[in-house]
N, C-alpha and C positions, 0 to 999 in steps of 0.2 A: 616163296618158292618164283622161280625164275620160268619165263617162258621158252620154253622150245625154240633157239634159232634157226631161223630161216635162210635162206638167201635171198638178200634186198636188193638184186642186179636187177637192171627195167630190159628188158628182151625187147628191143624199138621195135624192128618188124614182124612178132608177134604182138605185142602191145602189152604186153603181161611182164607182172612180175615174173622170177623164175621159183623160187619158194622152195626150193629142195632141201631135203631134211638134214641127207647124207654128209660126214664131215664136212662140216661148216666151219669154219675158223670167223676170228675176229682179226679184218681188217680197217685203216682209217677211215675208207667210204663205207663201212660198218658189215656187215656178217655176210661172207659171200661161202659158197660151194669151188672146189676142185675147178671147176668148169668157166668158172668165172672171177677166178681172182685177179688183183691187179694185172700179174703178171702173166698169168694164161689169155688177159685179154690180147697182149701185146705178143702172141708166142712166145712168151719165155716160160723156163722150169722154174715150178714154184720153192720156195725154201722151206724146209721141212718144217714141220710142226713143234713149237718148242712146250707149246700147251693148249687145251683146247677148255680150260676151267670158264665155264660163264658166267658162276658166280661172281669172278673175281671184271671179270669183262663184256660185260649185261648192253648188248645194242641199245641205241636211245628209241628206238622205235622197231616195230614190227612194218613191216608192207602193209596198208588198208585199199589198195587198189580194187582188189578182188571182193573184198567187202562189200566197197563201194558202190560197183556196179551188180552185185547181186541189191543191197538195198535197194537202189534205185530201180531194175526189174520193177521191184514189187511196188513200187510208185512211190517209195518214199526219194525226197530230195535230199539229196545230201549234200554236206560243203566242207571246206577242212578249217578247223581252226591253228592257230598257233600252237605249239608246247606248254603254252602256260595254261590251256583251255580261252584264252580270251581270243576272239572272232580278229585276224587276221587285218592290219590297219589297212586303210583306205590309200588310196593312190591319190597325188595331186588334184589330178580332177576331178576329184568325187568328194568334197569339204561336206562336215554335217551343212546339215540348216542353222544348228545353233549357232556355229561356229561363224561358219560365213553363207549366209542368206542369200545374198546376191549370187553367189556359183552352184547353188543347191539344186541336186534337181532330184527327181521321184528313182527311188532306190529299188522302188520294182522293175519298174524298166530300166534301167542301168546294166550296159553288155557287159560290163567290166564282169574277168573273172573271180574278183576274190574278192569283192570289196560289196563293201555295206553289211556284212556279219550274214548271216542268213539270208534276206533276199537274193546273197548269192546260190544259194539252194538249188539245185538241179536233178534232172532226171536222165540228161545227156549225157551218154559214153564218153564220149568226142571230148564235153566240157568237165566232166571227171577228172577222164585223164588225165587233160590240160592243169587241172587242177594239181593234180598229184606229181607234176614234172615241177609246175610253180610253184608249189608248198613242200618239200621232201620232208616227210615227219611229222606234217601235219596231222593233228586228233579230228579222226571221223566223228563228225556231226549230222545229225540229223532237224531239217524247221518241222517244226509240230504243229499241230493246228488241224483247222476246218481243211486245209489246205490239201491235204495228206490221210484226212479222216483220221489223226491220228492224237489221244491225250495220253500222256507218261504221270502215272506216279511216282514222282524221285525222293525213297524216305535214306534219309539219315540216319543212321542208329548214333553220329556225332553227336548229334541235337533231338536226340532222344526218338528217332523214327523208330518203328516196330511196324511189322506185316499185323495188320488185322485182319487175321484169317476170315471172321463173317462178314468184312465189311469188303476187302478185297478177293476175290475169286481166281484161281490160278490162270492164267494168261501164258502169253509171252511174257518173257523175263530176263532180266542183266543183272547180273552181279556185278555192284559199280569195282572200280578200280581201289575205290577208298573204302570196299566195303557196306556200300549199302545196295540199293535193288534200284531199279526202273521195272515200273509191271505196265503194260503194252495194256492201250485198249482203244479202240471205236470211239472216237468223238461224239457225246453225245449231241453236238447242234449249243446252240445261245451262245449265253457268256459264262466262264470260268473266270471264280478266285484261283488269284496264287500257292495258297496254303490251302491244305484240307484242315475243313471247321473243326477244332477238338482234337486234333492228330499233330501235338507238338513233335517237328520232323520232319513233316510228312508237306513237299511242294506238287505243286499243278504244272507241266507244263505243256502246253496248249498254244493258243491263238500268241502270237510275237514271241514262242519261245521256241528255244533245241533243245536235243539231248547229246552227249558223247556217245559213239556206237562203237561197237566190239569192231577192231579188236587194239582199240586204241592203246595207252600207256598212261596210267593217271602218271600228272608229273611230281605228285608229293610222292606218292607210294611206292613208284615205280613197278603196280600190279596192274594189271590188262583186266579189261571189260571184258567178260565171257557170258555168253549165251547160259542159259539154266534151262537146261530141257528143248524141247520143237513145237513147244503147242502154237497155237494161234491165238492171233490178237480176237478175242472176244469182246462182245458190248462190256459200256460197266454197269452196273444192278444197281436201279433202282436208288434204292439208299446210298450210293457211291455218289451218285448225282445230285442228288439232293445238301450232300455235304461238300461237295466241290461247288457249289454256287455263291455267290457274293452275299455277302449277310444280307444287303441291303441290292434290291433288283436296281441296276443299273438305271438312273433318271431319266422318263420320254424328253427327248426336245421341247425346249418350248416355244412354243409358236410367235412366227414373230408377232402377230398381234397382241401379242403381252408384253413385249415390248414395245412402248413408246417412246419415236424417235423425236428430240428435241425438236428440231426445226430440222426444214430443209437441210443447213447445211452451207457453206461456201462449197457452189459446184456442185452440189447434191439433189439433183431435182425430186429424187424420189427416193427418201433413205428407206424406209419400210422393205419397200417391192426389195433396196441393193441388199440388205440385213437377211431377206427372205431366200434371196439368189444364195446367197455365202455357207445358209443355215444348210440348205439343199443340197449344195454341192459336199458337204461332210455327209450327210443322208444319202446319197447317189454313192460315195466315190465305194470303188470296189475292194475287197478284203488285200492287204498288201498295200494300198494307198493311202490309207486313211491319213495318218499320224503327217504327213506331206501334204493330203489336202487339207486336214485341221489350218495349221501352218500359212497357209496360201492364203483360207477365209482370213486367219486371223489378219494377217497381214491388211487386207481390203477393210475389214470391218475397221481396224487401229484407222485406217484412212480417213474413215464414222466419225470415229475420234475427236482424232487431229480438227477436222471440218466445226467440230461442234454440233452433231449431228444427234448424237446419241453420247450418254454418259460411259465413262469409263465402266464403273460396275456392270452397269446394264450388259454393256458386250461383251466383257468378259465372263457372264454368267450363261448369257446365251448358249459362245461356244464353247463353253464347259457341257455344258448339259448336251448338245449336241454333240459334241466328241465322246463323252457316256454314253451317250445313247446310240452310237455307233460302233461299242465295242472297247474302243478303247481305255486303256486302265487313267487310272487316276495322274500318275505319274505323268505320262508319253500326254497326255490332253493337258496339264498344266504346261508342260515342255516348250511346245510346240503355240501353244500360246503363247507364251513369254518371250517367244523365238520370233514370233510375228509381230508384238507390239516391238521391239526392242529393234526388229529392221524398219519401222516406220516410227523409231523416236518417241514412243508412247510410253509413258512409266505406266512400269507395272506394281509399283510396293504399293501394300494396302490392300491389295485386289485379290478378294479369294470366292470360291465358286457357293 
């Protein structure tokens, strides 16, 4: 089933899309109502319609700006993905820390409109409007996590996922374009796993994640993401929270005193204090800046390794435990440490937390 076509003309003076649904026809710029056809916009008569069969002339996207502004008004930070469900590529001034550590910067503090994936998410109507002008046809997405008190249970039947009604009470829900479901719950706080324990095909989107939102069109199936009902977002029940926690609690940060620096090292007068300061920076980093902080701390500790003030294994272990205790995933923590060590030309082969 194809969605009803609506006029996608942007009315600049009113800062909105037209969205008229009557007598809409396909044109090269997209679906247009009679008042906003390419000919009408330049004062010419439009050619007569020869077809209005939308099953053969399906628009490649529907306007998402109204939905984006409505979500932002509810308090949800939104951004746009490319049409493939992947984040928009960073500009040349925003390299990733792993590829160009010398020029990398804090993605949370970057003011570029579409760089750094979900870090570009915003509630600002002006920035949201500008995003839609910059990325026409992009998929609408919501940044999840404690930043907006949102945790989404992502159920994918293709991988065996099903709604467990005894565990997952009715809440705000979306039918995804691939035939699955997004169940919106309030974030319970603390660290959550990436997958729901004992439930194949069920992922958890929270800190460091995002979900595609209605009325985006799935790039493979061409089906809309559709809201199901109008229920409010509710608290996660205790049983669901328990199954959403990591199997093993995130380890606590290794106290600096348990890692014994070898000696002062070249140019390092107080290695224990320097190590403690780097670990404290990770522990105290605000949400959204922690991976970058781990990377910076890893560069500082790697310099201690290069000076002979601490062994590579002890350095890696201390940084890893600090990163995990700060709520970062195993993958993100390892990537940040590896990037920091490589930037200081310190080998990482054979190191494991």
